[in-house]
N, C-alpha and C positions, 0 to 999 in steps of 0.2 A: 370462314375465310375462304375465298375462291382460290383456284390454282394460280391466277394472275397475282392476287394479293400475296400469296405465299412466296412466289418468285420475287416479288418486289421486296418483301420483308427479308428474304434470304440475301438478296443483293445488298440491301442496306446494312445488315449486320456484317457481311463480309467486307464492305467498304470501310466501316468503322474499325474493324480489326486490322485491316491493311494500314489505315492511318496510324493506329497505335503502334503497329510493328515498325513502320517507317520512322515514327517519332523516337521510339526506343533505340533503333539502330543509329539514328542521328545523335542521340545523347551518348550512346556508347562510344561513338567515334569523336565526340567533342573533346577539345583540348581544355581541360579544367584549370590548367596552370595560369590562364589569362584572367581568371576571375579574381576579384578582390576577396578579402576575408568575409566581408558582409555579403557579397554576391554568392559566395560558396555556401554559407549557412542558409541563405534565403533559398537557394536551389534545393538544398536538402529538405527544407520545409515544404516546398512546392511539390517535390517528387513524392514525399511521404503522403501528402494530401491526396495526390492522384492515385497512389497505390491503395489507400484506404477506400476510395470511391470504387475502385475496381472490385473490391470484395463484395460490394452490394450486387454487382453483376453476377458474381459467382453464386450468390444465394439464389438468385432468380433462375440461373441455369440448373441448379440442383432441384429447385421446385418443379421446373418444367420437365426435367428428366423423371422425377418421381410421379408426377401427375400423368405421364404417358405410360407408366409401368414399364419403363425401358429396361430395368435390370432383368426382369423375367423374359422379355422379348429377345434379349441378347444372350440368354443362357446363364446369367449370374444369379446365384442363390440369394444374395443380399445386395443392398445398395452399396455397402462398403466395398464389396468385391468389385462392383462395377467401377467405382472411383479409383480403386487401387490399380485395376487393369488398364483403364483409359489414361489416367494421369500419372501412373507410376509413382504414387505417393505412399507413405507409410499407413498402416492400419490406424494408428493414433491420429494422424492428420485427417484421414478420411472421416473418422468418427467426429472429430472436432468440427469439420466443415458441415456435416449433416446436422449436428446439434445447433450450430449457428443458423443454418437455413431454416430450421424448424421455428425459431423465434423471431427471425429478422426478415425472412423471405415473404413474398406476397403470394398466398395460396388462393385457390379458387374453389367455389362450390361446383356441384355437378352441372349447374346451369351455366357455368362460365363466369359468374359474378365474382369479383375479388372479395376475399374475406378479410376481416380486420387482422392486422399484424399483431402478433402476441406482444411484442415490445416495440410499439410504433415510434416512440420518441428516440429510442436507441437506434432503430433502423434509419430514421431520418438523419440523425447525427452522423452515422457512418456514411450515408449517401452524400452528405455535405462534405465529407472528408475531415471532419473535426475529431473523430474518434477512430481507433483501430480495433483489431480483433481482441486484444487484451482488455481494452475498456469494456467492450460488449460482453466479454466473458465474465468480468468482475460484476457487472450489473446483473447478468443472468443468474449468477450464483447467489447474490443477495436476494433477488426476487424469489428464487427457488426456496430459500430458507424462511420466507415469511409464512407463518402458520395459516392454515386454511380457515381459521376462525376470523381472520382479518378480512374485511369486506373487499369486494372487487374494486370499488371506487378508490379505497385507500391504497390498494396495490397499484392502481393506475397512477395515482398521485406520486407514490414512491418511485415508480419507474421514471416518471417525468423529471423528478428532482434529481435522480442519479444521472440521467442522460444529460441534463443541463450542466451538472457538475463536471461530467466527463469531458465536455467540450473545452474546458480550460484547465483540466487537472490530469494527473497521471493515473494509470490503472491502480497503483498502490493507494493513491488518495481516495479513489472510488471505493476500494475495498474497506479502508478504515472508516470512511463516512458511512458505508453500508452497515458496519457493526453498530455505529451510533444510531442509525435509523432503525435497525432491528431492535435495539434496546428500547427505543421510543415506542415502536409498534407493539412490542411484546415484553414489557419490563419484567414480568414474572414468568416468562415462558422458557424457551430453550436456553437463553443466556444465563438464567439464574436457576435452572432446574438441576438439582443435585442428583436426581435419579439417573439421568443419562451419563453424568460424569462418573458416578460410582460404577455404573455398568461398563463404561469404556476404559476406565483406568487400568493400568497394568504395564508391566515390563516383561517382555518375553526374551529369554536367553535360549538361542538355538544350540545345536551341537557343535562342538569344535570341529573345524574342517581340517584338511590335510596340512594347512599352514598353521594349525593350532590357534587360529583366531576364532572368536565366537560371535556370530551375528546377534544383534540386539534390536528389538523393535518394541513399539508399544505406545501408550498415551499417558502423559502426565496430567494430573488434575491441576487446577489453577494454583493451589497452595504449593504443590511440589515444584511447579515451574518457577514460581516466585522465589522459592528457596534456592533453586539451582542457579538462577541467573546471577546473583551476586558472587557465587563461587566461581563461575566461569569468567565473570568480569575481572576478577583478581588473579585467578590461578591459570587462566588460559591466554593471558596477554602474550604477545610475541616476545620470545626470549625466556619466558618462565617455564620451568618444569620440562625442559627439553631433554629427553633421555639420550639423544644423540650428541649432546653438547656437554662435556664434563664441566664446563665453566658456567653452565646455565644455573641461575639461582633457583631454589626450590621453595615451595610454600606459596604464600600470598604475595602479590607484587607490592602491596602497601605495608608489608611487615617492616618494622624498624630495622631489622637485621639485614635487609636486602640492600646491597650496594647499588646506588643509582647508575654509576658509570659501568659497572659490571653488567647490569641489566640492559643498558643501552647497547653495549657491545654485543651481547648475546642476541638481542633483537635484530641487529644488523646481519647476524649469521643465520637467523632462523628461516628456514625454507619450508616449514610445515604448512599444511593447509589449515583452515579454520577448524575443520572436522578433526584433524589430527591433534591440534592444540586442545580442543575440548576433551578428547579422549585422554590425553596425557594429564590434563588438569584433574579430571575425575579420578584417575588412577592415583595421582599423588595425594589428592584430598582424602581418598579412602585409606591410603597408607598412613597419612597423618592422623586420621580419626582413630584407627585401630592401634597405632603405635604411640605417638607423642601427645595426642590429645589437643592438637593445635586448634581444631574447630571449637572445642569446648571452652577455650580460654576467652572467647568473645561473648560469653553469656548466651549462647544459642543463636542460630541464624535469624530468627524473627527480628532480632534487633537490627540487622543489616538490611532488612527488606523495607524499602520506603514506599509507602502507599499514600495517595492523595485522595481525600474525599471532602465533600461539602458537609456543612452542619445538617442540611436537610437529609442527605443520604445517611448520615450517622443516626439521625432520629428515626427515620422511616425504615432503615435497614433493608432497603431494596435497591436494585440496580447493580451497576458494576463500577469498579474503580480501576485506575491505571497505576502500575508499579513504575519505579524509576527506570526499569529496563524496558518499558513500553508494553508490558503484558497486561491482559485483562483478567481481573479477579473479581468474583462476585462479592458483594458487600459482606455477606455472612462469613465467607472464607477470610476476607480481609480482617474482620474483627477477631476471628480465631487466631490469625497470625499476630495480631497486635496485643494479645492477652498478656504476653511477657515483655512487652516493649515499653519504651518511654515516649509518650505522645509529645509532639511538638506543635504548638499552635502558631500558625502564620496568618496574620491579618492582611487582607487585600483591599485595595481601593476599588472604586466603582468600575474601573477599567480592567480589573483582574490582576493588577500588579501589586507586589508586596510593598507594605508601608516601609518607611525609611529604616534601613539598617546600614550604617556606614562606618567607615574608619579611614584614617589618613594614610595607612600603610598600603603597600602594593598588593599583598596577598589577601584573598577573601577569607572570611572566617567560615567555620563549619556551619554556623547559623545562616550565613548568607547563602551558602551552597544549598542548604535544605530549602530555603525560601525560593531559590531559583529553580530547583527541581520541581517544587510544587507549582510554580507559575509557568515555566517554560516547558517542562516535561522532557526535553531532549534538545538536540542541536537546533539552533534557531535559523540556520541557513535554509532558505526556501527549497523544498524538495528533499531535504536530508531526513532520513528516518532513524538516525542514530539515537538510541535512548539516552537518558540522563546518565546511566552508568558508564557510557562510553564517551562522555564529554568532560571537559575541564571548564573552569570559570575564566572568562576572558573579559577584557575591558572593551566596551563599545567604542570608546575613544581611547586610542593608544596611551598607555600610562606615560611613556616617554615624551608624549606631546601634550601633556597636561591633563590626561584623563584621570578621573577620581575612582576610588574604590567604594563609592556609595552603592547601595543596592540597585538604584535606578540606572546606574552607569555600568552594570555588569550583565553578562549574558553567558549562556552555555553554548559551547561549540566543540565539535569533535576535532581531532587533530587534523584530519584531511581538509575540513572546511576552513579551519582557522588559518591554514597555510595559504588559502586563496586570497587572504587579505594582505595586499602588498602594494607597492607603488609602480609595478611593472605592467607589461601587457597582459590582458586577460584578468586584471585584478577586480575583486569585489570590494565594496565599501559598506561600512555599517554606520547606522545612526539610530538614535532613539526616536520613535514616532512622536510627532508633536501632539499637543493636547487636543487640537481640533481634528485629529485623525480618527478614523474608525477604530483603529487599534492603538490608541494612545498609550505610550509607555512601553510598547513592545519594541523589540529590536528589528529594525528594517535593514535589509540587505539590498544594495543596488548592484545588479549584475553587469558584466562587461557587455560591450556593444554587440558582440557576436551572438549573444543570447537575447538581448533586448536592445535594439538600436537607440531607444529612448531612455534606457537605463532607469526605468521607474522603480522606486524603492518598493519592496514587498516584504511581507512577513511569511513565516513558515506555518502553514496550516496542518502539516502532516501529523503533529501531535495534538491538534485541536480540531478533530473532524467535525464537531458540531458547527464550527464557523463555516466550513465548506457547505454543510447542509443548509444553514441559514441563508447563505448567499445564493445557492442554487434554488432554494425555495422562493426567494424574492424574484429571481429571474423567471422561474416557472409560473409564478402568479402573474407576472407581467405578460407572459405569452398567453395565458388563459384569458386575460382581460381583452386580448386582441382577437378573440373569437375561436379559441380552441375548444370551448364547450358548445354543446347544442343550445338552442334557445331555452329548452326546458331545464338546462343545468346538468343534464346527464352526459356521461362520457361517450364519444362515438366509437368506442372499441370495447371488447370484452375483457375478460380477466387476463392480466399480463402474465399470470403463471401458466397460461396456455390451456386452461381447463376447457375442454370441449372444442379445441381448435382443430383446424384441418390437419395439423401436423401430427395428430394422434395416430393417424394411419400410415405414416411414412414407412415404407418397407425397409 
């Protein structure tokens, strides 16, 4: 590039930055009170899209800085130190930006030719403004966990599927779908490998500090987590086992001796954090176990651990299953947990909905709840990740307005989401998906206009990540058919895990 070209490029960049600065200043000075509710939420979406696109520029700035070896020229020992000094950001933020630029930036060979981007579809989605840094981070973590025995072409397909999914989903959705994808790519590898879990398992108790509290850390294996979740679900509820409230009920929230009104009043006074409630629940459970034997009166905890698996999984004894609390448990561990349990057989139709279980009364039966746990797996409002243990059975059509208590008219909803169903502003509506729908029989929620002006009914995929993968896979296939592969069928990029990429030498 000649000196004239460099001056022209510099002037162009400065002009763009000035335009952005003027636009931001104008937005900061804008009176937002004149916007309608719909215009306000639309402005939020448009601004978010713009900020996401700006991140792509940041990646290329980091790439250019690295390829010039600028840290050494300016006297910085590491690239992190340069970013911290120039941008006044934290060390963690600097590391995160460098990591993102490694996989999403456009690097160059010594000849100046651009090299294939490690995560090309993710980079494109971010440049389009459809995904943010958290989406990209979730995709990168999934790709990083793919075993090296998986072929580069399969890794590229996986990245394309996840990037396609991220364009219309949350980072949490991408993470959950990534678990499903990893199980598909490596059904008998890391996700079902007992050696790593046995090596990592452990609970470490530190020394008591000057406050007489003891730090605790460690890793629970899938069985231990599946056993702990139902205890916390019952013993750590707001209002339960609060040592600072003499009127707080003790023990399990579902115990017949617990006064409902007393619990509700205690919950209203409860100011503890979730972590504090968990601590108090474990403490009270240990006290009960050592003293009164409350835990033993329920025939052991495996009875209260709800696991859902298919007949194929049961016969093959491979893969993973999901507990009612949304945790992943390997099939072999699930079968161990079920050794002392009473299995319940729930039959589903071809749409994955439980066959008829009904009654004329308002309250759902225990069998109906088990069937809903197996089918819905958690709260059915789109985007909610509350597991089945944190939900109650609700009528899709209000009981007071003629709704029935048949299994097909019931759904799982957490307390917070159920409160969103009302007849006022910002209300959500529920219905059962019609027979000709892709998700026939599932509970569809129609959002308020500030979330979706068209109020299109939608189902919750958070507890069914395979559905997200299937949808993203179809879209990815459609994109490939429009010319994303070379004529010989090969992929125009290398290994999405970054093997042999230019980012290996980033200072």
